[in-house]
C-alpha positions in Angstrom: 31.4 80.5 -24.4 31.0 78.8 -20.6 30.8 75.3 -20.3 27.7 74.0 -18.5 28.2 71.4 -15.5 27.6 67.9 -16.2 24.8 66.8 -14.4 24.6 63.1 -13.7 20.8 62.3 -13.2 20.2 58.8 -11.6 17.8 56.2 -12.1 16.3 54.7 -9.5 14.9 51.7 -8.5 12.3 51.8 -5.9 11.9 47.8 -4.5 11.5 46.7 -0.8 12.7 50.0 0.7 16.0 49.5 -1.2 16.9 52.3 -3.6 19.8 51.5 -5.6 20.8 54.1 -8.1 22.9 53.3 -11.3 24.4 56.5 -12.3 27.8 57.0 -15.1 30.0 57.0 -12.5 28.6 53.5 -11.0 31.4 50.5 -11.3 30.7 46.8 -12.2 31.4 45.8 -8.8 29.0 48.2 -7.6 26.3 47.1 -10.0 26.7 43.6 -9.1 26.3 44.3 -5.6 23.2 46.2 -6.0 21.9 43.3 -8.4 22.7 40.8 -5.4 20.8 43.1 -3.0 17.8 43.3 -5.7 17.6 39.5 -5.5 18.1 39.2 -1.9 14.8 41.4 -1.6 13.1 39.4 -4.0 13.7 36.1 -2.9 12.8 38.2 0.6 9.5 39.2 -1.3 8.6 35.5 -2.4 9.2 34.0 1.0 6.7 36.5 2.7 4.2 35.9 0.1 4.5 32.1 0.7 4.2 32.7 4.3 1.5 34.4 4.0 -0.7 31.9 1.8 0.3 29.2 4.1 -1.0 30.7 7.0 -4.3 31.9 4.8 -4.3 28.0 3.7 -4.2 26.9 7.3 -6.4 29.1 8.6 -9.0 28.3 6.3 -8.5 24.9 6.5 -9.2 25.0 10.4 -11.7 27.1 10.1 -13.2 24.4 7.6 -13.6 27.1 4.9 -11.5 25.4 2.4 -10.8 21.7 1.6 -7.4 21.3 0.6 -6.8 17.7 -1.6 -3.9 14.8 -0.8 -2.3 15.4 -4.4 -2.2 17.0 -7.7 -4.5 14.0 -9.1 -7.3 14.6 -6.3 -6.9 18.3 -7.0 -7.9 17.7 -10.7 -10.7 15.1 -9.8 -12.0 18.1 -7.7 -12.2 20.5 -10.7 -11.6 19.2 -14.0 -10.7 22.2 -15.7 -7.9 23.7 -13.6 -5.0 23.7 -15.8 -1.1 22.9 -14.7 0.3 25.3 -12.2 1.0 25.5 -8.6 -1.1 24.5 -5.9 -1.5 23.7 -2.2 -1.7 20.2 -1.3 -1.5 18.8 2.3 -0.7 14.5 1.5 -0.7 13.5 5.4 -4.0 14.8 5.5 -6.3 18.0 5.6 -6.1 20.1 9.5 -3.9 17.2 10.6 0.0 16.4 10.5 2.4 19.0 9.1 1.5 22.2 7.1 0.2 22.0 3.4 2.9 22.3 1.0 2.9 24.6 -2.3 4.1 22.3 -5.3 3.5 22.1 -9.2 0.8 20.1 -10.5 0.9 19.2 -13.9 -2.3 18.3 -14.8 -1.7 16.0 -17.8 0.2 13.7 -16.8 -1.6 14.4 -13.1 2.3 14.7 -11.5 3.0 16.1 -8.3 6.2 18.0 -8.1 8.3 19.2 -5.1 10.8 21.5 -5.5 14.2 22.4 -4.0 17.5 24.3 -3.6 19.3 22.6 -6.3 17.4 22.2 -9.5 20.0 24.8 -10.8 23.1 23.5 -12.7 25.6 23.8 -9.9 29.4 23.9 -10.2 31.1 21.2 -7.8 34.6 23.2 -7.8 37.9 21.7 -7.6 38.7 19.3 -4.7 40.6 15.5 -5.1 39.0 12.8 -2.3 35.9 10.5 -3.1 32.4 13.0 -2.1 35.1 16.2 -1.2 32.0 18.5 -2.4 28.6 17.7 -0.6 25.5 19.7 -1.2 22.4 19.0 1.3 19.3 19.0 -0.8 16.2 21.0 0.7 12.9 20.8 -0.2 9.9 22.8 -0.5 8.2 20.2 2.1 8.8 18.6 5.0 9.7 14.6 5.1 6.1 13.7 7.0 4.8 15.3 3.9 6.9 13.8 1.2 6.4 10.4 2.7 2.7 10.5 2.8 2.8 11.7 -1.0 5.4 8.5 -1.5 2.6 6.4 0.1 -0.2 7.6 -1.7 1.1 7.3 -5.2 1.6 5.1 -7.9 5.0 5.6 -8.7 7.9 8.4 -7.6 10.9 9.5 -9.3 13.8 12.0 -9.6 15.7 13.1 -12.7 20.1 13.8 -12.1 22.3 15.0 -14.7 26.0 15.1 -14.3 28.6 17.4 -16.7 31.8 16.3 -16.5 35.4 16.1 -17.7 37.7 14.4 -16.2 35.5 13.7 -13.5 34.8 10.1 -12.9 31.9 8.9 -10.7 34.0 6.0 -10.1 37.6 4.9 -10.9 39.5 1.9 -10.7 36.8 0.3 -8.0 37.0 3.6 -6.0 33.5 5.4 -5.9 34.2 9.3 -6.2 30.9 10.3 -6.4 27.3 9.0 -4.8 24.1 10.6 -3.7 22.1 9.9 -0.1 18.6 8.7 0.0 15.9 9.3 2.4 17.5 7.5 5.2 20.8 9.2 4.2 22.0 6.3 3.3 24.7 6.3 -0.2 23.4 5.3 -3.4 25.8 4.7 -6.8 23.2 4.2 -9.3 22.2 7.3 -11.1 19.1 5.8 -13.2 16.7 3.2 -12.7 16.1 1.2 -9.2 18.6 -1.4 -9.4 21.1 -0.6 -6.4 23.1 -3.4 -6.3 25.5 -2.0 -9.1 26.9 1.1 -10.0 25.5 2.3 -13.1 23.9 5.1 -15.1 21.5 5.2 -17.9 24.2 4.7 -20.5 25.1 1.4 -19.0 21.3 0.7 -18.5 21.1 1.3 -22.3 24.4 0.1 -23.5 25.1 3.0 -25.0 28.2 4.3 -23.0 31.0 6.1 -25.1 33.3 3.3 -23.4 31.5 0.2 -23.9 33.3 -1.3 -20.6 32.1 1.6 -18.6 28.8 1.9 -17.2 28.9 5.6 -17.1 29.9 8.0 -19.5 31.7 10.2 -16.9 33.7 6.9 -16.0 35.3 7.3 -19.5 39.4 7.4 -19.8 38.6 10.4 -22.1 39.8 14.0 -21.9 36.7 15.7 -23.5 33.0 17.0 -22.2 30.8 14.3 -21.2 27.5 14.1 -19.2 25.8 11.6 -17.2 21.9 11.7 -17.0 19.4 9.3 -15.8 16.1 9.0 -13.6 15.9 7.2 -10.1 12.7 5.3 -10.1 12.9 3.5 -6.5 10.2 5.5 -4.9 10.7 3.7 -1.1 14.0 5.4 -1.1 13.6 9.1 -2.4 13.8 11.4 -2.3 17.7 12.3 -3.1 18.5 14.1 0.3 22.7 14.9 -0.4 24.4 15.2 -3.8 28.7 14.0 -3.5 31.2 14.6 -5.7 34.9 14.0 -6.3 38.1 13.9 -8.0 37.7 17.1 -9.6 41.5 18.3 -8.7 42.7 19.1 -12.4 42.6 22.6 -14.3 41.0 20.8 -16.6 38.3 19.0 -14.5 34.9 19.9 -14.3 31.7 18.6 -12.6 28.0 20.5 -13.0 25.2 18.7 -11.2 21.4 19.4 -12.2 18.8 17.6 -10.2 15.2 17.3 -10.8 12.3 17.8 -8.2 10.9 14.9 -6.8 7.9 14.0 -8.6 5.0 11.7 -8.0 2.3 10.2 -10.3 -0.8 7.7 -10.3 -2.4 6.6 -7.0 -1.8 3.6 -5.1 -4.4 1.1 -6.6 -6.5 -0.7 -3.7 -8.2 -3.5 -5.8 -9.8 -5.6 -3.3 -12.1 -5.4 -0.4 -9.8 -3.3 2.7 -7.9 -5.3 4.4 -6.6 -2.6 7.2 -6.5 1.1 8.1 -4.0 1.7 5.5 -6.0 0.3 2.4 -8.9 2.9 3.7 -6.2 5.8 4.4 -5.6 5.1 0.4 -9.0 5.2 -0.9 -9.5 8.8 0.7 -10.8 7.9 4.2 -10.2 10.5 6.7 -12.3 10.2 10.1 -11.2 8.7 12.9 -13.1 5.6 14.3 -14.0 1.8 14.3 -13.9 0.2 11.2 -15.0 -3.3 9.5 -12.5 -4.5 7.4 -11.5 -8.3 6.1 -8.9 -10.5 7.9 -7.2 -13.5 6.9 -10.0 -15.8 7.3 -12.7 -13.6 8.9 -13.9 -9.7 9.2 -12.1 -7.9 11.9 -12.8 -4.6 13.7 -9.9 -2.0 13.7 -9.5 1.6 15.2 -8.0 4.1 12.6 -6.2 7.3 13.6 -5.9 9.3 10.5 -4.0 12.1 12.0 -1.0 9.4 12.0 0.8 7.8 9.1 0.5 4.2 7.8 4.0 4.0 9.2 3.7 5.5 12.8 2.9 4.0 16.3 -1.4 3.9 16.9 -2.2 4.3 13.1 -4.0 1.2 13.5 -5.2 -1.1 16.7 -6.9 -4.1 16.4 -9.8 -5.2 18.2 -11.5 -8.2 17.4 -13.1 -10.2 15.2 -16.8 -9.8 13.9 -18.8 -12.8 13.2 -20.2 -12.0 10.1 -22.0 -14.6 7.7 -22.5 -13.7 4.4 -25.4 -16.7 3.6 -27.1 -17.7 7.0 -26.8 -21.6 7.2 -28.5 -24.0 9.6 -30.6 -26.8 9.6 -32.3 -29.7 12.0 -33.9 -32.8 10.2 -35.3 -36.1 11.8 -35.5 -39.1 10.3 -39.8 -41.0 10.4 -39.4 -44.2 8.6 -37.8 -47.3 10.1 -35.7 -50.2 9.0 -32.8 -48.2 7.1 -29.5 -50.3 7.2 -27.9 -49.7 3.7 -24.3 -49.3 4.1 -22.1 -46.5 2.5 -25.5 -44.8 1.3 -26.0 -41.4 2.6 -29.1 -41.7 5.1 -32.3 -39.9 4.2 -34.1 -37.7 6.3 -38.2 -37.0 5.9 -39.1 -34.4 8.4 -37.5 -30.9 8.1 -37.5 -28.9 11.3 -35.5 -25.9 10.2 -33.3 -25.7 6.5 -32.4 -22.0 6.6 -30.5 -21.6 3.3 -31.7 -25.1 1.8 -28.2 -26.9 1.9 -29.1 -29.9 3.3 -30.9 -31.9 0.8 -33.1 -34.2 2.8 -34.1 -36.7 0.1 -30.3 -37.3 -0.8 -29.2 -37.1 2.8 -26.4 -34.7 1.8 -25.5 -31.4 3.0 -23.3 -29.1 0.5 -21.3 -26.0 2.0 -22.4 -22.8 0.9 -19.8 -21.2 2.1 -15.9 -21.6 2.9 -15.6 -21.8 6.8 -15.8 -23.7 9.9 -19.3 -26.0 10.3 -20.6 -27.8 13.8 -22.4 -31.1 13.0 -24.2 -33.0 15.6 -26.0 -36.5 14.9 -27.9 -38.9 17.2 -30.4 -41.6 17.3 -30.9 -45.0 17.9 -29.5 -48.4 16.4 -32.1 -51.7 16.9 -30.5 -54.9 17.0 -32.2 -58.8 16.7 -31.8 -61.0 19.6 -28.6 -62.7 19.6 -26.3 -64.5 21.8 -23.6 -62.6 20.0 -22.2 -59.4 20.6 -22.9 -57.6 17.6 -22.1 -53.9 16.3 -23.3 -50.9 14.1 -21.3 -48.0 13.1 -22.4 -44.5 11.9 -20.0 -42.5 10.0 -19.7 -38.9 9.0 -18.2 -38.4 5.7 -16.7 -35.8 4.3 -16.7 -35.9 0.0 -16.4 -39.4 0.4 -14.1 -39.7 3.2 -14.8 -41.1 6.9 -14.1 -37.8 9.8 -15.6 -39.2 12.4 -17.6 -42.5 13.6 -19.8 -43.4 16.4 -20.3 -47.5 17.0 -23.3 -49.3 19.1 -23.1 -52.6 20.1 -25.6 -55.5 21.4 -23.1 -56.4 24.3 -24.7 -57.6 27.5 -28.2 -55.6 27.0 -31.6 -57.1 27.4 -32.5 -54.0 25.1 -32.8 -54.1 21.2 -32.2 -50.1 21.0 -28.8 -48.6 21.4 -28.1 -45.0 21.5 -25.5 -43.5 19.1 -24.2 -39.8 19.1 -21.8 -37.8 17.1 -20.3 -34.5 16.7 -17.6 -32.6 14.7 -16.3 -29.2 13.5 -15.3 -29.2 10.2 -13.2 -26.9 8.4 -15.3 -26.9 4.8 -14.3 -25.0 1.2 -17.3 -24.1 -0.9 -19.2 -27.1 -2.1 -18.1 -29.5 -0.2 -20.5 -32.5 0.8 -21.4 -33.8 4.3 -23.4 -37.0 4.9 -24.3 -39.6 7.4 -23.8 -43.8 6.4 -23.7 -46.9 8.1 -20.5 -48.2 7.0 -20.9 -51.8 9.7 -24.6 -53.3 10.6 -25.3 -56.8 11.9 -27.6 -59.2 9.7 -31.0 -57.8 11.0 -29.8 -54.8 12.6 -31.1 -51.2 11.5 -31.6 -47.4 12.4 -34.5 -46.7 14.4 -36.6 -44.0 13.3 -39.9 -42.6 14.4 -38.4 -39.2 15.4 -35.5 -41.0 17.6 -32.6 -40.3 15.0 -31.8 -36.7 14.3 -29.3 -34.5 12.3 -28.2 -30.9 12.7 -25.3 -28.6 11.5 -24.8 -24.8 11.2 -22.0 -22.2 9.8 -19.8 -21.2 12.9 -17.4 -19.0 11.5 -17.3 -18.3 7.8 -14.0 -17.3 5.9 -15.9 -14.3 5.0 -12.3 -12.7 3.2 -13.0 -15.6 0.6 -16.7 -14.8 0.5 -16.4 -11.0 0.1 -13.2 -11.0 -2.1 -15.5 -13.8 -4.7 -18.3 -11.2 -4.0 -16.2 -8.2 -4.9 -14.8 -9.6 -8.4 -18.2 -10.5 -9.9 -18.9 -6.6 -9.4 
C-alpha cells in the first residue's frame, strides 16, 4: 500500500493584516517572534483606538456636545450610578489647556488613577554603581494635567515595591537607589512623606528584619526580601524616574513595581473665597472679574481660568471694593444748655440722622456694629463766665474709656463768653467698641452751649469686610 503524503494544515490568525501561521514545523523562536508581532499589533490597535476616542472627545468638547468633569469625584457626582472603570477627565479645565486624559476611576473610593509604563514588575539586571540602572516613568497624562489633578485633590499618593536579594538601597552611608520627583530631584525615602531621612515602611513601623536598618533590602542577609510603601507627599509627586544599583553579584537581584499615580478627595475651601485659586477649586470656569475677600476689605480680581493657579496671568488684582455689610452714619445735635459734668458722656437730644441705630443719644455713646475704620467729627461752643483770668475747657473723644483726641477752648483775651471747639478723628474700631464725647476740664461756671451750636457726627469709612463676611459665613 502506497504511503499518502503528510499534509501540514497551518492554523492562521488574522490580526491587523498580520498572518502568522503556526504549523508543526514552526520552531519556538519563530513562535516567539510571531507572538511578539501579535503583541505589537495589539498595542498599535490600542493606541489607534485611544487616539480616535481622544479626537472624538476633544471635538465634542469644542462643539459643546459633551461635558467632561475635572476629576473622577466630579464624574461620579454628575452621575451617582456610574461604576468603577476607565473614564475621560480634564483636570486643567474643559476645552482649555491640554487634551483630556484617560484614567481609572474607583467610584467607591472616589479616586483617580493615572497609569504609566512601569507598573509591571521589572528586573533591574546586574550592575555595580549607585543608580547604574535607571528607568524613566512615562504617564498617560501630560505634566500640566497631573499638576492640575494634584491641586484639585485632597490627597495624592503612589505605591512602590522593590524585591531584592543582595541588592541594598543604601549601604555604609552610600545610596545605591533613589527615585526622582516631578521636579527631577532625587528622593531617598520609600514610604510616607518625610524626605529628610532614608527609610521604608518597615523602618516607619519598626518591623525591618534587621532592627538597625531602615529598609529590609539594606539588611546583610543573603535571602529574598522586599520593601514596599506608599509615598504620600503630593507636592512632589508623581515619581518620574527609578534608579537602582549594586546588583553586580550573580546572586543579586532587584525587581521594581511602581503603582499608578492616584489622587483622592477634593481640596476643601471652607471659607469665603479670597483668590482665583479658591474660585477655581470650587469649580468656576468662566474668565472674568470676581469679588473676593481680601486681607481687610473686599477686592476685585480678574481670573483667567485657561491657566493654572501657578501660571503667570492666572490672577490679576484690580482694586478694592467699598462694601459695607451694615450701613452706619449719624448726625446728632445738642439742644439743652448748661452741661458741664466731667468724664460723663455728653448726651444729645436731636437726632438728625442715625442710620443703623449705632448712636445712643440718651447715653451719648456710639457702639461700632462692625470692625473697620470710622470717621468722627464734633464741633460746638463752650460758654465761660466773666473773669480776669484765663479759663480752660477740654472736650475729649473717648474710645472704651480712654482719650484718643482732645479739643481745648479758653477765655484768654476775649470779650466774648463763647468759644468754638472742633475735633475730627479716623479711628480703627473692633465690633462693640464704644465712642463718646466728654468734658475732662471745665472752669467753674463754664458749660457746653447747646441750642443747636454743638454737633456730633460719624460714619463707617471702611469696613473690614473679610471679618464680617467670615462671621456671617460661619453662622450659616
